[in-house]
C-alpha positions in Angstrom: 28.4 10.6 16.0 25.4 9.1 17.8 22.4 7.6 15.8 19.4 10.4 16.1 16.0 8.8 18.2 12.8 9.2 16.9 9.8 8.3 18.8 7.0 6.4 17.4 4.4 9.4 16.7 7.3 10.8 15.1 7.4 7.7 13.1 4.1 7.3 12.0 3.6 10.3 11.0 6.7 10.5 8.9 5.0 7.1 7.3 1.9 9.1 6.6 3.4 11.9 5.2 5.0 9.8 2.4 1.5 8.0 2.3 -0.7 11.5 1.5 2.1 12.8 -0.6 2.9 10.6 -3.2 6.2 11.6 -3.3 9.1 8.5 -2.7 10.3 7.3 0.3 13.8 8.3 -1.0 12.5 11.7 -2.0 11.2 12.5 2.0 14.2 10.6 3.5 16.0 13.6 1.6 13.7 15.7 2.5 14.0 15.2 6.4 17.1 13.9 6.2 17.0 11.1 7.5 18.7 8.0 6.2 16.4 5.6 3.1 16.7 2.6 5.1 15.3 3.6 7.9 12.1 5.3 6.5 11.9 2.3 4.6 12.1 0.2 8.4 9.5 3.0 9.5 7.3 1.4 6.3 7.8 -1.8 6.3 6.5 -1.2 10.3 3.8 1.1 10.2 2.4 1.0 6.7 -0.4 -1.3 6.8 -2.3 0.5 10.2 -5.6 1.3 9.3 -5.5 4.6 9.8 -2.4 5.2 7.1 -3.3 2.6 5.2 -6.8 5.6 4.7 -4.7 8.2 3.8 -2.5 6.8 1.3 -3.4 9.3 -2.3 -2.4 8.2 -5.2 0.4 9.8 -7.6 -2.0 10.7 -10.2 -5.4 9.8 -11.2 -3.6 7.9 -14.1 -2.5 5.9 -11.7 -5.1 5.6 -9.7 -7.4 4.5 -12.9 -4.4 1.8 -13.4 -4.7 0.7 -9.8 -8.6 0.4 -10.1 -8.3 -1.5 -13.3 -6.0 -4.3 -12.1 -9.1 -4.5 -9.1 -11.3 -5.2 -11.3 -8.9 -7.1 -13.4 -8.7 -9.4 -10.8 -12.0 -9.3 -9.5 -13.0 -10.8 -12.6 -10.7 -13.5 -13.1 -12.1 -14.5 -9.4 -15.9 -14.6 -10.8 -15.1 -16.5 -13.0 -13.4 -19.1 -11.1 -15.9 -19.2 -9.1 -18.4 -19.6 -11.7 -16.7 -22.6 -13.2 -16.1 -24.3 -9.7 -19.9 -23.6 -9.7 -20.3 -25.8 -12.6 -17.9 -28.7 -11.3 -20.3 -29.5 -8.3 -23.5 -28.8 -9.7 -22.5 -31.4 -12.6 -21.3 -33.7 -9.8 -24.8 -34.0 -8.4 -26.7 -34.9 -11.4 
């Protein structure tokens, strides 16, 4: 059986659809009759492009809230590390 060829635009739009819809990659692959591994490869290749990242939506408000809370925790941890470093280097000057 001949392997279908997809152009770059179709691949990017498909990846963007996955990000916008919040659906699982496997679910979209079934919808579009594409092999899961093929779509996962496209996600890896195109998923980091700025216009595609900007299109990403969250599955729910709860999911978005958890992501934002995680970002806050990470930033708070980074701030604590920087404060400790600042105090450490300030002591050396005395």
